[in-house]
C-alpha positions as CSV (number, residue, x, y, z in Angstrom):
1,M,0.0,-0.1,0.0
2,E,3.0,2.4,0.5
3,V,3.7,2.2,-3.1
4,L,0.4,4.1,-3.9
5,I,2.0,7.2,-2.4
6,Y,4.4,7.1,-5.4
7,L,2.0,5.8,-8.1
8,I,-0.9,8.3,-7.8
9,P,1.3,11.5,-8.2
10,I,3.1,9.9,-11.1
11,A,-0.2,9.0,-12.8
12,L,-1.5,12.5,-12.2
13,V,1.6,14.1,-13.6
14,L,1.5,11.8,-16.7
15,G,-2.2,12.3,-17.2
16,G,-1.6,16.2,-16.7
17,A,1.2,15.9,-19.4
18,G,-1.1,14.1,-21.8
19,L,-3.8,16.7,-21.3
20,V,-1.2,19.6,-21.9
21,A,0.1,17.8,-25.0
22,F,-3.4,17.4,-26.5
23,L,-4.5,21.0,-25.8
24,W,-1.3,22.2,-27.5
25,S,-2.1,20.2,-30.5
26,L,-5.4,21.6,-30.6
27,R,-4.1,25.2,-30.5
28,S,-1.4,24.5,-33.2
29,G,-4.0,23.4,-35.7
30,Q,-3.2,19.6,-35.8
31,Y,-6.9,19.0,-36.2
32,D,-8.0,21.7,-38.6
33,D,-7.9,19.7,-41.9
34,M,-9.3,16.2,-41.5
35,E,-10.1,15.7,-45.0
36,G,-6.9,16.9,-46.7
37,P,-4.5,14.2,-45.6
38,K,-6.7,11.2,-47.0
39,W,-6.7,12.8,-50.5
40,R,-2.9,13.6,-50.5
41,I,-2.4,10.1,-50.0
42,L,-4.1,9.2,-53.2
43,D,-2.6,12.2,-55.1
44,D,-0.1,10.7,-57.7
45,G,2.2,13.6,-57.9
46,D,4.6,11.8,-60.3
47,L,1.8,11.3,-62.8
48,Q,2.6,14.8,-64.1
49,E,6.3,14.1,-64.6
50,N,5.6,10.9,-66.4
51,T,3.1,12.2,-68.8
52,E,5.5,14.7,-70.3
53,P,7.8,12.1,-72.0
54,V,4.7,10.2,-73.3
55,E,3.2,13.2,-74.9
56,A,6.7,14.3,-76.4
57,A,7.1,10.6,-77.9
58,K,3.6,11.0,-79.2
59,R,4.5,14.3,-81.0
60,K,7.5,12.6,-82.5
61,V,5.5,9.5,-83.8
62,S,2.8,11.7,-85.5
């Protein structure tokens, strides 16, 4: 039972640190754009780079 004297304050400090970290992330804008990241995963940025040589090859053939 004496160990509770140490565990309860440690749990309160860790819980408070977690709450502070969560509030900091809210204020810094971590949760402002919930739709953008899922669409950025699907964005194929190298598609534009790869279409230029294909179009240039099409112009040479025709």
